[in-house]
Structures are given as structure tokens and as C-alpha cells.
N, C-alpha and C positions, 0 to 999 in steps of 0.2 A: 187777825191783825192786818187785814187788808181791806182797802176800800174798793168799791166798784167804780167804774169809769168816772162819773162826775162828782160824787160826794167827797168832801174832805174827811178823811178818816183819822188823821193824826190829831185833829182837834176834838175828837169824840172819845178819847181815851181807849182807842183800839176797838170801839164798837161800831158796827156798820150803821149807816144812815138808813132811816126808814122812809125817806122822801121817795115818793113814787111807789111805795109798797116795799115789803121786806125782800131782801135778796134771796135768791135760790140757795138752798142748803148746799154747802160744799161745792159751789160753782168754781170752775177753774177760770182764772183770768190772767191775761198777759199785762204786765206792767212795763212801760217804757218811758223813761224820762230822766230828768236831771236831778241828781242828788242835792237835797237842800241841807240835810243834817244826818249825822251818823251817831249811833250809840251802840253799846254792846248787845242790845236786844232788838233794835230796829233801824231801818233806813227810811228816812222821809224823802219822797220823790215828788217833784212837780212833773206831771205827765204832759204829753204833747197838747192835750185839750185844756191845759191850765189848772186842772184839778190836782189836789195834793193827796197823796196816799202814804200810809206807813206800812212797810213790809217787814214782817217779823223775821228775826234771825234766831235759828235754833242751834242746839249743840252740834247737830249733824249737817248744818248748812255748809255747802261747798261754795267757796268764794274764789272768783278769778278776776284779775285785772289784766286786760289786754291778752287774755288767754293763759295767763300764768297763775297758778294757785297762790293764794295769799291769805292774810288775816284781815278781819274787818277794820282793824286799826290803820291799815294802809289805804282805806277808801276815804276820799275827801269830797267835800261839797264841790260841785261842778262836774264830777264824773257822771257818765251816763250809765243807767242801770237798765238791763233787759232781763226779765225773769217771767216765769209762769208759776202761779201759786194757786192753791185751793184757799178760798175765803176762810178766814179764821185760823189758818195754820201758818207756821213759819215756812219760809221758802226752803226747798231742798237744794236749789242751786241759784246763785246770784252771779250774773256775768256783768262786769263793769268795764267801761272803756274810758281811758283818759281823754280829756278834751284836747282838741287840736290835732 
């Protein structure tokens, strides 16, 4: 459920882009960007390079906002997400920062 650097992942139904060849299996990537939308199963983020990615939320995903544990329902568009995930897997930890 995660896109690599440039391809838009959210528009592909959670499937990686094959542009430039297939991504490495279970590659670990860092996602940093501004939240565009939030659902119970994923957060769509516009990364610093302008690409859009969808990061999966699992049952055991630990979510913080400004360092405080919270639920995904407290995350809003405009927040900044910083996380590291394995491609195709839900994030184990999602760190959000409020804007401003």
C-alpha cells in the first residue's frame, strides 16, 4: 500500500507503478509529506517532490500527533506525516505534526 518516490500510488488502487521497472520486493522507504486525505485504512500524502502516495494503516499501527498517541480520526488534511514503511505493508508507526 505504499508508492515509491515518484509514482502516484493512491490512483493505482494500492498497486505499485511499474514505470522504470518493478520496485524491489519489500523495500523500506521513508515517506514525508503533507496529508491530503485520511480514511480508516490509509493516509494519502503529497511528498516533498510532488508525488502522491497512499500509506496503509493496520490494526497495530501506532499513531502520534505532535508526539502524543492518538487515533487516525484525529488526523486532518494539512498535517505533516513522517514514517518509514515496507512497500506493500501497513505502517507500524505514523508520526504526524500539526501545521504551524
